[in-house]
C-alpha positions in Angstrom: 14.8 -2.2 -8.3 11.3 -1.8 -9.8 9.8 -4.5 -12.0 9.5 -3.6 -15.7 5.7 -4.1 -15.9 3.5 -2.8 -13.0 0.1 -3.6 -14.4 -2.0 -3.0 -17.5 -2.7 0.6 -18.5 -5.6 2.1 -20.5 -6.4 5.4 -22.3 -4.0 7.8 -23.8 -1.8 7.8 -20.7 -1.7 4.0 -21.0 -0.5 4.2 -24.6 2.3 6.5 -23.6 3.3 4.2 -20.7 3.3 1.1 -22.9 5.7 2.9 -25.3 7.9 3.9 -22.4 7.9 0.4 -21.1 9.8 -0.6 -24.2 12.7 1.5 -23.1 13.3 -0.7 -20.0 17.1 -0.9 -19.6 18.8 -4.1 -20.8 21.6 -3.7 -18.2 21.0 -4.0 -14.5 21.8 -0.7 -12.8 21.1 -0.7 -9.0 21.3 3.1 -8.7 19.1 6.2 -9.2 21.2 7.5 -12.1 18.6 7.1 -14.9 16.0 9.0 -12.9 18.4 11.7 -11.8 19.3 12.3 -15.4 15.7 12.6 -16.4 14.8 14.8 -13.4 17.7 17.1 -14.3 16.4 17.4 -17.8 13.0 18.2 -16.4 14.4 21.0 -14.2 14.6 19.0 -11.0 10.9 19.2 -9.9 11.7 17.0 -6.9 13.5 20.0 -5.4 10.3 22.1 -5.4 7.9 19.9 -3.6 5.7 20.9 -0.6 6.8 19.6 2.8 6.9 15.8 2.2 6.6 12.7 4.3 8.3 9.6 2.8 6.6 6.2 3.7 8.4 2.8 3.3 7.8 -0.6 4.7 6.4 -4.1 3.8 2.8 -3.9 4.9 0.7 -0.9 6.0 2.2 1.8 3.7 -1.0 2.6 1.9 -3.1 2.6 5.1 -0.6 4.9 6.9 -0.6 7.2 3.9 -4.4 7.3 4.1 -4.4 8.2 7.8 -1.8 11.0 7.1 -3.9 12.3 4.3 -7.1 12.2 6.5 -5.5 14.1 9.3 -4.1 16.7 7.0 -7.4 17.2 5.2 -9.2 17.4 8.5 -6.8 20.2 9.4 -8.0 22.0 6.2 -4.7 21.5 4.4 -4.1 20.9 0.7 -2.6 17.5 0.6 -0.9 15.7 -2.3 -0.6 11.9 -2.1 1.4 9.4 -4.3 0.7 5.7 -3.8 1.2 2.5 -5.7 0.1 0.2 -7.3 -3.2 1.4 -8.6 -6.2 -0.9 -8.6 -8.3 0.2 -11.6 -6.9 3.3 -13.2 -3.4 4.8 -13.1 -4.8 8.1 -12.1 -5.3 6.6 -8.6 -1.5 7.0 -8.0 -1.7 10.8 -8.1 -3.9 12.7 -5.7 -3.6 16.5 -5.9 -5.1 18.6 -3.2 -7.8 16.0 -2.5 -8.6 15.1 -6.1 -7.2 12.4 -8.4 -5.4 13.8 -11.4 -7.6 13.8 -14.5 -6.7 11.7 -17.4 -6.0 14.7 -19.7 -3.5 16.3 -17.4 -1.8 13.0 -16.6 -1.4 12.1 -20.3 -0.1 15.6 -21.1 2.5 15.3 -18.3 3.5 11.8 -19.5 3.8 13.1 -23.1 6.1 15.9 -22.0 8.2 13.5 -19.9 8.4 11.1 -22.9 9.6 13.9 -25.1 12.2 15.1 -22.6 13.4 11.5 -22.0 14.2 11.3 -25.7 14.2 7.5 -26.0 16.8 7.0 -23.3 16.6 3.9 -21.1 14.1 4.3 -18.3 11.6 2.2 -16.3 7.9 2.8 -16.1 8.1 3.3 -12.4 10.8 5.9 -12.8 8.6 7.7 -15.3 5.6 7.5 -12.9 7.8 8.9 -10.1 9.0 11.8 -12.3 5.3 12.4 -13.1 4.6 12.6 -9.3 7.3 15.2 -8.9 6.2 17.3 -11.9 2.5 17.3 -10.7 3.3 17.9 -7.0 5.7 20.7 -7.8 3.2 22.4 -10.1 0.5 22.8 -7.5 1.2 24.4 -4.1 0.2 22.4 -1.1 0.6 22.2 2.7 1.8 18.6 2.7 2.9 15.9 0.2 2.8 12.2 1.1 4.9 9.9 -1.1 4.9 6.1 -0.8 7.9 4.0 -1.7 7.3 1.6 -4.6 9.7 -1.2 -3.7 12.4 -1.3 -1.0 13.8 2.1 -0.3 17.5 2.5 -0.8 17.3 2.3 -4.7 13.6 3.0 -5.0 12.9 5.7 -7.5 11.2 7.9 -4.9 14.4 8.0 -2.8 15.7 11.2 -4.5 13.6 13.5 -2.2 14.6 15.2 1.0 11.5 14.9 3.2 10.5 16.4 6.6 10.0 12.9 8.0 10.8 9.3 7.0 8.1 6.8 8.1 8.7 3.1 8.1 5.8 0.7 8.6 6.1 -3.0 9.5 9.0 -4.9 7.8 8.6 -8.5 7.0 9.4 -11.0 4.2 8.3 -10.0 0.7 9.9 -9.2 -2.7 12.9 -11.4 -1.6 14.2 -11.6 -5.2 14.7 -7.9 -5.2 15.4 -7.1 -1.5 17.1 -10.1 -0.1 16.2 -13.4 1.6 16.4 -12.3 5.2 14.7 -9.7 7.4 18.1 -8.1 8.0 18.7 -7.6 4.3 15.2 -6.4 3.7 15.4 -4.0 6.6 18.7 -2.7 5.3 17.0 -1.8 2.0 14.0 -0.2 3.6 16.2 1.8 6.0 17.7 3.4 2.9 15.1 6.2 3.0 16.6 7.5 6.2 18.1 11.0 5.6 20.6 13.0 7.5 19.1 14.7 10.6 15.5 14.0 9.4 13.2 12.3 12.0 12.4 8.6 11.5 9.2 7.1 12.9 8.5 3.4 13.1 6.7 0.6 14.9 8.2 -1.6 17.6 9.7 -3.9 15.0 11.3 -7.3 15.5 14.8 -7.0 17.2 16.8 -7.7 14.1 14.9 -5.1 12.1 15.0 -2.5 14.9 18.8 -3.0 15.2 19.2 -2.1 11.5 16.9 1.0 11.8 18.8 2.2 14.9 22.2 1.7 13.2 21.1 3.6 10.1 19.4 6.4 12.1 22.5 6.8 14.3 24.8 6.9 11.3 22.7 9.7 9.8 22.2 11.5 13.1 18.4 11.1 12.5 16.1 11.2 15.5 14.4 7.8 15.8 10.8 7.6 17.3 9.7 4.1 18.1 6.3 2.8 19.2 6.4 1.7 22.8 9.4 3.8 23.5 8.5 7.2 22.3 4.8 6.9 22.0 2.0 4.5 23.0 -1.5 3.7 21.7 -4.1 1.7 23.4 -7.8 1.0 23.0 -10.1 2.0 25.9 -13.6 0.9 25.1 -14.9 2.8 22.0 -11.9 5.2 21.7 -8.1 5.2 21.6 -5.6 6.9 23.9 -2.4 8.1 22.3 0.4 9.3 24.5 3.9 10.8 23.8 6.1 13.5 25.2 3.8 16.2 23.8 0.8 15.0 25.7 -2.2 12.7 25.5 -4.8 12.5 22.8 -8.2 10.8 23.1 -9.2 9.6 19.7 -12.0 7.9 17.8 -11.5 4.4 16.5 -9.9 4.3 13.0 -12.2 4.0 10.1 -10.1 1.1 8.7 -10.8 -2.3 10.3 -8.3 -4.4 12.3 -6.0 -3.7 15.3 -3.1 -3.4 12.8 -4.9 -0.2 11.6 -4.7 1.2 15.1 -1.0 0.9 14.8 -1.0 2.4 11.3 -3.1 5.4 12.6 -0.8 5.9 15.6 2.2 5.8 13.2 0.6 8.6 11.1 0.0 10.6 14.3 3.5 10.1 15.6 5.0 11.1 12.2 3.1 14.4 12.1 4.0 15.1 15.8 7.7 14.6 15.0 7.6 17.4 12.4 7.4 21.1 12.7 3.9 21.1 11.1 1.3 22.9 13.3 -1.5 20.3 13.4 -4.8 21.6 15.0 -6.0 19.5 17.9 -9.2 18.7 16.2 -7.4 17.3 13.1 -6.4 14.1 14.9 -10.0 13.1 14.7 -9.4 12.5 11.0 -8.3 8.9 11.6 -12.0 8.1 11.8 -12.5 9.3 8.2 -9.6 7.7 6.3 -10.5 5.6 3.2 -8.3 2.9 1.6 -9.8 0.4 -0.8 -9.1 -3.4 -0.7 -8.1 -3.4 3.0 -10.8 -5.4 4.7 -13.3 -3.6 2.5 -16.9 -4.7 2.5 -18.3 -5.1 -1.0 -21.8 -3.9 -1.6 -22.0 -3.5 -5.4 -22.7 -5.7 -8.4 -21.1 -8.9 -7.0 -23.6 -9.1 -4.2 -26.2 -10.5 -6.7 -24.2 -13.7 -6.4 -24.7 -14.1 -2.7 -27.7 -14.3 -0.3 -29.0 -11.2 1.4 -27.6 -12.4 4.7 -24.1 -13.0 3.4 -21.2 -10.6 3.9 -18.7 -10.2 1.1 -15.3 -8.8 1.9 -12.1 -8.0 0.0 -8.5 -7.7 1.2 -5.4 -7.2 -0.9 -2.9 -8.7 1.6 -0.6 -11.1 -0.1 2.4 -12.1 2.0 3.2 -14.1 5.2 2.7 -11.1 7.5 -0.6 -10.2 5.9 -1.8 -13.8 6.3 -1.0 -13.6 10.1 -2.7 -10.2 10.4 -5.9 -11.5 8.7 -5.8 -14.6 10.9 -5.7 -12.5 14.0 -8.6 -10.4 12.8 -10.7 -13.5 11.9 -10.1 -15.0 15.3 -11.1 -11.9 17.1 -14.0 -10.7 15.0 -15.4 -13.4 12.6 -16.2 -16.4 14.7 -20.0 -16.0 14.4 -20.5 -17.7 11.1 -18.8 -19.9 8.5 -16.0 -18.2 6.6 -15.2 -19.1 3.0 -12.1 -17.9 1.3 -11.7 -17.1 -2.4 -8.0 -16.8 -3.1 -6.1 -15.5 -6.1 -2.4 -14.7 -5.9 0.5 -13.2 -7.9 2.7 -15.8 -9.4 5.9 -14.8 -7.5 4.4 -14.7 -4.0 4.9 -17.2 -1.1 1.4 -18.6 -1.2 2.2 -21.3 1.4 3.2 -18.7 4.0 0.1 -16.5 3.2 -2.4 -19.4 3.4 -1.0 -21.4 6.3 -2.5 -19.3 9.2 -5.8 -19.0 7.4 -6.5 -22.6 6.5 -7.6 -23.7 10.0 -10.0 -20.7 10.3 -12.1 -21.2 7.2 -14.8 -23.6 6.1 -13.7 -23.7 2.5 -11.1 -22.3 0.2 -11.6 -21.8 -3.6 -8.6 -20.9 -5.8 -9.4 -18.5 -8.7 -7.9 -16.7 -11.6 -9.6 -13.7 -13.3 -9.0 -13.2 -17.1 -7.7 -9.7 -16.5 -5.6 -10.6 -13.4 -2.0 -9.5 -14.0 0.8 -12.0 -13.2 -1.7 -14.5 -11.8 -0.6 -17.7 -10.0 -2.3 -20.8 -11.5 -5.2 -22.4 -9.7 -3.2 -25.7 -9.4 -0.3 -23.9 -7.7 -2.7 -22.3 -5.2 -4.3 -25.6 -4.4 -0.9 -27.2 -4.0 0.2 -24.3 -1.6 -3.0 -24.9 0.4 -1.9 -28.6 0.9 -5.0 -29.5 -1.1 -7.5 -27.8 1.3 -8.5 -25.5 -1.6 -10.6 -26.5 -4.6 -10.8 -24.8 -8.0 -13.3 -22.0 -8.0 -12.6 -20.9 -11.6 -13.4 -17.2 -11.4 -14.8 -14.9 -8.7 -18.3 -15.1 -10.2 -18.2 -18.9 -10.4 -16.9 -19.3 -6.9 -19.6 -17.1 -5.4 -22.3 -19.0 -7.3 -20.9 -22.3 -6.1 -21.2 -21.0 -2.5 -24.7 -19.7 -3.1 -25.8 -23.1 -4.3 -24.1 -25.3 -1.7 -23.9 -23.3 1.6 -27.2 -23.5 3.6 -26.2 -21.4 6.6 -25.6 -17.7 6.9 -22.0 -17.2 5.9 -19.2 -14.8 5.2 -16.9 -14.6 2.1 -13.4 -13.1 2.1 -11.7 -12.6 -1.3 -8.0 -12.2 -0.8 -4.4 -12.8 -1.9 -3.5 -10.2 -4.4 -3.9 -6.5 -5.1 -4.1 -7.4 -8.8 -7.0 -9.7 -8.0 -8.5 -6.9 -5.9 -8.4 -4.5 -8.8 -10.3 -7.0 -10.9 -12.9 -7.6 -8.1 -13.4 -3.9 -7.7 -14.0 -3.4 -11.4 -16.6 -6.2 -11.4 -18.3 -4.7 -8.3 -18.6 -1.3 -9.9 -16.3 0.5 -7.5 -15.0 3.9 -8.8 -11.9 5.6 -7.4 -12.6 9.1 -6.1 
């Protein structure tokens, strides 16, 4: 259930992945059999992982992983993290004890997997997942955090047996793979639930929550739900988290938006549902989490195309739920000056649903496509999805120059619509993954 091409790859590891991409199976096989065969030939590294938290959902997976990591590292733990997709370099997918894997070790690992696979049908994401297991099993750690790639039930990561299954918000996305209703999508996401392993989730919509409750009950898995088993609320400049284990007074999360309060609380609830001994001070780590392209202010090379008073922001949200979340944030925080959107989207996304809540809140919309933007939606299609509120901006640089020349007031710019666009923007801005 993973697409044959994830993004462009570079370097020696990229050359290996491009070769492996040619082995994409010609027959549809909605199972984990290919990966299980490869893992068996590799000595089953997935059975030798540190204590692992498995994170699925539609939106908020990466942010939740970043909060889990920040708390673990604040506790002084060695933490491995696997996330996808990457923005600039494939090494971003593999964080080992606080550091991204270096290119040499990654390419050596991929070369070994390619040799063991011996030209048998495989997908790139299955190879990357096997790479995660090989690297994480090689280095001891106190905690591993593994993000689902797509869905859950048949996702390549779903061969692990974690200490907790965390499910972020579930909404409409990837309908071609997961189904055309929330119930069908929830059914796929709930596939990560394992027998007797705690499941932690938000207070989802009723139809989603029903599916999660059914699956958890069938697996005898304890289910912890926001609002029922724990609460989080803002009181001035701090947060108050409460569950059966007690009350925590916490700093505000480092990531912006009230949805990040929920993601931070989900990370806390997950760790408190496990047997891990988290020091009291470690919960303060939510104020130190970092996650690029999530309401990230850009302050690099691209700022030469804006005035000194202008704020330039980037967000990788790209589906209907992300559009609603951005709209709520804009209404609550960004009413002090004109807001101009620069939008680029992936060609299989519901751009109408993403843009609809944003259109009334912005002064202008420019549709763009970058030359290196993977699977980009055409400018004409974005304009059509905006009901002709958008105009052609060409590229990010051209769109910024247009605003600089035409906007006379102090203003704010939000670049949004696609993680692939976000990767291109971060490259242009000079951002480096660390």
